[in-house]
C-alpha positions in Angstrom: 0.0 0.0 0.0 1.2 3.5 -0.8 0.0 7.1 -0.3 -2.1 8.7 -3.0 0.5 11.5 -3.2 3.1 8.8 -4.3 1.0 8.0 -7.4 -0.6 11.3 -8.2 0.2 15.0 -8.2 -2.7 16.4 -6.2 -3.9 20.0 -6.1 -7.1 21.9 -5.4 -9.3 22.7 -8.3 -10.3 26.2 -9.4 -12.7 26.8 -6.5 -15.0 28.8 -8.8 -18.5 29.8 -7.8 -20.9 28.2 -10.3 -23.5 30.8 -9.7 -21.1 33.5 -10.9 -20.1 31.7 -14.1 -21.9 32.3 -17.4 -23.7 29.3 -18.8 -23.0 28.6 -22.4 -23.9 26.1 -25.1 -21.2 27.3 -27.6 -18.6 24.8 -28.9 -15.9 26.4 -26.7 -18.0 26.0 -23.5 -16.2 24.2 -20.6 -17.6 21.5 -18.3 -18.1 22.7 -14.7 -17.5 20.0 -12.0 -19.1 20.4 -8.6 -19.2 18.3 -5.4 -22.1 16.1 -6.8 -21.9 12.3 -7.0 -23.8 11.9 -10.3 -23.0 12.8 -14.0 -19.3 12.8 -13.1 -20.0 15.9 -11.0 -21.1 17.9 -14.0 -23.6 20.6 -13.3 -23.4 22.6 -16.5 -21.2 24.1 -19.2 -19.8 27.6 -18.9 -18.1 30.3 -20.8 -14.3 30.0 -20.7 -12.7 32.0 -17.9 -10.8 35.1 -19.0 -7.6 34.4 -17.1 -7.5 30.7 -16.2 -7.1 27.7 -18.4 -9.4 24.6 -17.8 -7.9 21.4 -16.5 -7.1 18.8 -19.1 -9.3 15.8 -19.9 -8.2 12.5 -18.4 -7.6 13.9 -14.9 -9.4 12.6 -11.8 -11.7 14.9 -9.7 -12.5 14.0 -6.0 -15.1 15.8 -3.8 -13.9 16.7 -0.3 -17.2 18.0 1.0 -20.9 17.9 0.3 -23.3 15.0 0.8 -21.1 12.3 -0.9 -17.5 12.6 0.2 -14.8 11.3 -2.1 -17.0 10.9 -5.2 -14.2 10.3 -7.8 -14.4 10.6 -11.6 -12.2 10.5 -14.6 -13.1 13.7 -16.5 -13.4 13.0 -20.3 -13.4 16.7 -21.3 -11.6 19.8 -20.2 -13.1 21.3 -17.0 -13.3 23.8 -14.2 -14.2 22.9 -10.7 -16.2 24.4 -7.8 -15.0 24.6 -4.2 -13.7 21.7 -2.2 -12.7 19.5 -5.2 -9.2 18.1 -5.7 -7.7 17.2 -9.0 -5.4 14.3 -9.4 -2.8 13.9 -12.2 -1.0 10.6 -12.5 2.8 10.6 -12.1 3.5 8.9 -15.4 1.5 7.0 -18.0 -1.7 5.5 -16.7 -4.5 3.7 -18.6 -8.1 4.6 -18.3 -8.8 1.3 -16.5 -6.1 2.1 -13.9 -7.6 5.5 -13.4 -11.1 4.0 -12.9 -9.6 1.5 -10.5 -8.1 4.3 -8.3 -11.4 6.2 -8.4 -13.0 3.1 -6.8 -10.1 2.7 -4.3 -10.5 6.3 -3.2 -14.3 6.1 -2.7 -13.8 3.0 -0.5 -12.3 5.4 2.0 -15.5 7.3 2.5 -16.2 5.6 5.9 -13.3 7.6 7.3 -15.0 10.9 6.9 -18.3 12.7 7.5 -19.7 15.9 5.9 -19.6 19.0 8.1 -17.6 17.3 10.8 -14.6 15.3 9.6 -14.1 16.2 6.0 -11.1 15.0 3.9 -9.2 18.2 3.2 -6.3 17.8 5.6 -5.7 14.0 5.3 -6.7 13.2 1.7 -3.2 13.2 0.2 -2.0 10.5 2.6 -4.9 8.1 2.1 -3.4 4.7 1.4 -4.3 2.7 -1.8 -2.8 -0.3 -3.6 0.5 0.5 -5.4 0.5 0.2 -9.1 2.3 -3.2 -8.9 -0.5 -4.4 -6.6 -3.6 -3.6 -8.6 -5.5 -6.4 -10.5 -4.4 -7.6 -13.9 -7.6 -6.2 -15.6 -6.6 -2.7 -14.5 -2.9 -3.0 -15.4 -3.8 -4.4 -18.8 -6.6 -2.0 -19.5 -9.1 -4.8 -20.2 -12.3 -3.1 -19.0 -15.5 -4.8 -20.1 -18.1 -2.2 -21.1 -21.8 -2.6 -20.6 -23.5 -3.4 -24.0 -25.1 -0.2 -25.4 -27.6 -1.9 -27.7 -31.2 -0.6 -27.6 -34.3 -1.0 -29.7 -35.5 2.5 -29.5 -35.6 5.3 -32.0 -32.4 7.2 -32.2 -32.9 10.9 -32.0 -29.5 12.6 -32.5 -30.2 16.0 -31.1 -32.7 18.1 -29.1 -34.0 21.3 -30.7 -34.6 23.1 -27.4 -35.3 26.4 -29.2 -38.8 25.0 -30.1 -39.6 23.8 -26.6 -42.5 25.5 -24.6 -42.7 26.5 -20.9 -45.1 24.6 -18.6 -45.8 25.2 -14.9 -44.9 22.3 -12.6 -48.2 22.8 -10.9 -50.1 22.1 -14.1 -48.1 18.9 -14.8 -47.9 17.5 -11.2 -49.8 17.4 -7.9 -46.8 18.4 -5.7 -46.9 17.0 -2.2 -44.3 17.6 0.6 -43.0 14.5 2.3 -43.5 13.8 6.0 -41.0 14.1 8.9 -39.8 10.8 10.2 -37.0 10.8 12.7 -34.5 7.9 13.1 -36.0 7.1 16.5 -39.4 6.6 14.9 -38.2 4.5 11.9 -39.0 0.8 11.9 -36.8 -1.2 9.6 -38.8 -2.7 6.7 -39.3 -3.1 3.0 -40.0 0.5 1.8 -37.3 2.8 0.5 -37.0 6.0 2.5 -36.2 8.9 0.3 -34.1 11.7 1.8 -32.4 14.9 0.6 -29.3 13.1 -0.9 -27.8 13.0 -4.3 -26.9 9.3 -4.2 -28.5 5.9 -4.4 -31.7 7.1 -6.1 -32.4 9.2 -3.0 -32.7 6.2 -0.7 -31.2 6.7 2.7 -32.9 3.8 4.6 -35.6 1.1 4.3 -38.6 1.4 6.6 -41.9 -0.3 7.5 -43.6 3.0 8.4 -46.5 2.8 5.9 -48.7 5.6 7.3 -46.9 8.0 4.9 -46.6 5.6 2.0 -46.6 6.9 -1.6 -47.3 4.5 -4.5 -44.6 3.9 -7.0 -44.3 5.6 -10.5 -43.6 9.0 -9.0 -40.7 11.5 -9.1 -39.1 12.8 -6.0 -37.2 16.1 -5.8 -35.2 17.3 -2.8 -35.9 20.9 -1.9 -33.5 21.0 1.0 -30.0 19.6 1.4 -29.0 18.4 -2.1 -31.5 20.7 -3.8 -33.1 19.6 -7.1 -31.8 16.0 -7.0 -34.6 14.3 -8.9 -35.2 10.5 -9.0 -37.8 8.2 -10.4 -39.4 5.9 -7.8 -40.8 2.8 -9.4 -42.0 1.1 -6.2 -43.9 2.3 -3.1 -41.8 4.5 -0.9 -41.7 6.9 2.1 -40.4 10.5 1.6 -38.8 12.8 4.2 -40.0 16.3 4.8 -37.0 17.6 2.8 -38.5 16.1 -0.4 -41.3 17.0 -2.8 -43.2 14.1 -4.3 -44.5 14.8 -7.8 -47.7 13.0 -8.7 -48.1 13.2 -12.5 -51.3 14.5 -14.1 -50.3 12.5 -17.2 -49.4 8.9 -18.0 -45.9 8.6 -16.6 -43.4 5.7 -17.3 -39.7 5.3 -16.4 -38.5 6.6 -19.8 -40.4 9.9 -19.5 -39.4 10.1 -15.9 -35.7 9.8 -16.8 -36.1 12.6 -19.3 -37.8 14.9 -16.8 -35.4 14.1 -13.9 -32.5 15.2 -16.1 -34.2 18.5 -16.8 -35.2 19.1 -13.2 -31.6 18.4 -12.0 -30.3 21.1 -14.3 -32.2 23.7 -12.3 -29.9 23.0 -9.3 -27.8 26.1 -9.9 -30.9 28.3 -9.1 -31.1 27.3 -5.5 -29.0 27.1 -2.4 -29.2 26.9 1.4 -31.0 30.3 1.6 -33.2 29.8 -1.5 -34.9 26.4 -1.2 -37.3 24.9 -3.7 -40.3 24.6 -1.5 -43.5 23.0 -2.9 -45.2 26.4 -3.2 -42.4 27.8 -5.2 -42.1 24.7 -7.3 -45.7 24.8 -8.3 -45.1 28.2 -9.9 -41.8 27.3 -11.4 -41.5 26.6 -15.1 -40.0 23.7 -17.0 -39.4 23.9 -20.8 -40.4 20.7 -22.6 -40.7 19.4 -26.2 -44.2 20.2 -27.3 -46.8 19.4 -30.0 -50.0 21.3 -30.5 -49.2 23.3 -27.4 -49.0 20.3 -25.1 -46.0 18.4 -23.8 -44.9 15.7 -26.3 -44.6 12.8 -24.0 -44.2 10.3 -26.9 -41.2 12.2 -28.2 -39.6 12.2 -24.7 -40.1 8.4 -24.3 -38.7 7.7 -27.8 -35.7 9.9 -27.1 -34.7 8.0 -23.9 -35.4 4.6 -25.6 -33.0 5.7 -28.4 -30.1 6.4 -26.1 -27.2 4.1 -25.7 -27.6 1.8 -22.6 -31.4 2.5 -22.4 -32.0 -1.2 -22.6 -30.4 -1.4 -19.1 -32.9 0.9 -17.4 
């Protein structure tokens, strides 16, 4: 076993404030990596900074704070970072498989830390991981087996968002706030308990408390904590009082839900600790969607998701 600093050059990222960056969809836009644990930490694409070059593709980013400590990703495009993110550059040639292996090795140290009390800033560089001569053969040889990407859906290559129309959340959903359930009152059982987290589909426990049970085929959105984390819930569940439960006023399925959750998550930058997405505010908020004859084109959204690579694995 060796220290991380023996294998990587480690430095803090840019520590930019995403809310002060300018969003951009131009070809020269740069990925912005936050402390999230999904989408490789990507929260949006921004206009290039006037004085600072982005980090190069292929480097590893690791979150040192937030709700999912040590979330580690190999960045496939140039990027900037928010605060409390470290960037790791291998000391010497390293295959993608090796980099992915070390991402997993870093994340296995999460149990050592806790958000807001014992974060990883001061001791991260000396975390011990297997040396390069100790890692498995598949990582050394670069023989990573990818999940098959076949699907039977219609392939839609691009989204013409300029033609999308705005719709009120309150017109699309009956939005209900979850109920408070303390750990002392929880009874272990079969139902997922959805909290204000950005990991594991929002599930933080499994409970038997069915007095606040929601039927499946709903979308949950956290309005506190990890705000705007949106997940599709296919089975009955219980939601905390930090979560809004979206009851659809239209025929919902998992493909449409995945499309909507992606768009909802992109609203994250609008909110923070002092500006939460309460149910009342969410009802009046607007989401732009593909439309036909002035109504949301649910069929288009379903076909789009079915046409994506790996959609057969949903």
